[in-house]
C-alpha positions as CSV (number, residue, x, y, z in Angstrom):
1,M,87.0,85.8,99.0
2,I,90.2,85.6,101.1
3,T,92.2,82.7,102.4
4,L,94.3,82.8,105.5
5,T,96.6,79.8,106.0
6,D,96.8,78.1,109.4
7,A,100.3,79.7,109.8
8,A,98.9,83.2,109.1
9,V,95.9,82.7,111.5
10,S,98.2,81.5,114.2
11,Q,100.6,84.4,113.8
12,I,97.7,86.9,113.7
13,K,96.1,85.5,116.9
14,D,99.5,85.7,118.6
15,M,99.8,89.4,117.6
16,M,96.2,90.0,118.8
17,E,97.1,88.5,122.1
18,A,100.2,90.7,122.4
19,E,97.9,93.7,121.8
20,G,95.8,92.6,124.8
21,D,92.5,93.0,123.0
22,Q,90.8,89.9,121.7
23,S,87.9,91.9,120.3
24,L,90.2,93.4,117.6
25,M,89.4,92.6,113.9
26,L,91.9,92.2,111.1
27,R,91.6,94.8,108.4
28,I,92.9,93.9,104.9
29,G,92.8,96.4,102.1
30,V,94.5,98.1,99.2
31,K,95.6,101.7,98.8
32,G,97.3,103.6,96.0
33,G,101.0,103.9,96.0
34,G,104.2,102.0,95.6
35,C,106.3,101.4,92.5
36,S,103.5,99.5,90.7
37,G,100.5,101.6,91.8
38,L,98.8,99.7,94.6
39,S,99.9,98.5,98.0
40,Y,98.5,96.1,100.6
41,G,97.5,97.2,104.0
42,M,97.0,94.9,107.0
43,G,96.3,95.9,110.6
44,F,94.0,95.7,113.5
45,D,90.8,97.7,113.9
46,S,88.2,97.9,116.6
47,E,85.5,99.4,114.5
48,K,83.5,98.2,111.5
49,H,82.6,101.0,109.1
50,E,79.3,101.0,107.1
51,E,81.2,100.3,103.8
52,D,83.1,97.3,105.2
53,T,82.3,93.7,104.7
54,L,82.9,91.5,107.8
55,L,84.2,88.0,107.0
56,T,84.9,85.2,109.5
57,I,88.0,83.3,108.4
58,N,89.3,80.4,110.5
59,G,87.8,82.0,113.6
60,L,89.1,85.5,112.9
61,S,86.9,88.5,112.1
62,V,88.3,90.2,109.0
63,L,87.2,93.6,107.6
64,V,87.5,94.5,103.9
65,D,86.4,97.8,102.5
66,K,84.2,97.8,99.4
67,E,86.8,99.5,97.2
68,S,89.4,96.8,98.0
69,E,87.0,93.8,97.6
70,P,87.3,93.2,93.8
71,I,91.1,93.8,93.9
72,I,91.8,91.2,96.6
73,K,89.2,88.6,95.6
74,G,91.0,85.2,95.8
75,L,93.9,86.6,97.9
76,V,95.9,84.1,99.9
77,V,97.8,85.3,103.0
78,D,100.4,83.0,104.5
79,Y,103.1,83.4,107.2
80,K,106.5,82.0,106.6
81,Q,109.3,81.6,109.2
82,N,112.9,81.1,108.2
83,M,116.4,81.7,109.6
84,M,116.2,85.4,108.8
85,G,112.9,85.8,110.7
86,G,109.3,85.6,109.6
87,G,106.8,87.6,107.6
88,F,103.5,87.5,105.8
89,T,103.4,86.6,102.2
90,I,100.5,87.6,99.9
91,D,99.5,85.8,96.7
92,N,97.0,87.8,94.7
93,P,95.6,86.1,91.5
94,N,94.5,89.5,90.3
95,A,97.9,91.0,90.2
96,I,99.4,91.2,86.7
97,A,102.6,93.1,87.7
98,S,104.5,93.7,90.9
99,C,107.6,95.5,92.0
100,G,110.8,93.8,93.0
101,C,110.2,94.2,96.7
102,G,106.8,92.4,96.3
103,S,104.8,95.0,98.3
104,S,103.4,96.9,95.3
105,F,101.3,95.6,92.4
106,R,98.7,96.4,89.8
107,T,95.8,94.6,88.3
108,A,94.3,94.5,84.8
109,T,91.5,96.8,85.8
110,N,93.3,99.0,88.4
111,A,96.7,100.6,87.9
112,G,96.6,102.6,91.1
113,T,98.8,105.6,91.6
114,P,102.4,104.6,91.1
115,E,105.1,106.6,92.9
116,D,108.9,106.5,93.1
117,C,110.2,103.8,95.5
């Protein structure tokens, strides 16, 4: 369902270590908003909710809520480092349009709730 590259996994594990809690799980999801209608969300969570799917990807526990599942199916998360710093990149095969900043998108079946940037 989701692919995390080795670089992304390494960065996420470093961030978890900095949090001081190795029991944290990575939560990946989608919410309405942004220029194109949908925005990605990634963060740590210590609790699995009933409507969540728990995945194990490269040794990481990853939570995805049921509403986000079809929108992020096939998602690839990478981490790139360059002279300007580093950051996560997201490639979503379901996105048919995205905004210039790359953090907002829409799919053929879900336009989300666009808002002014």
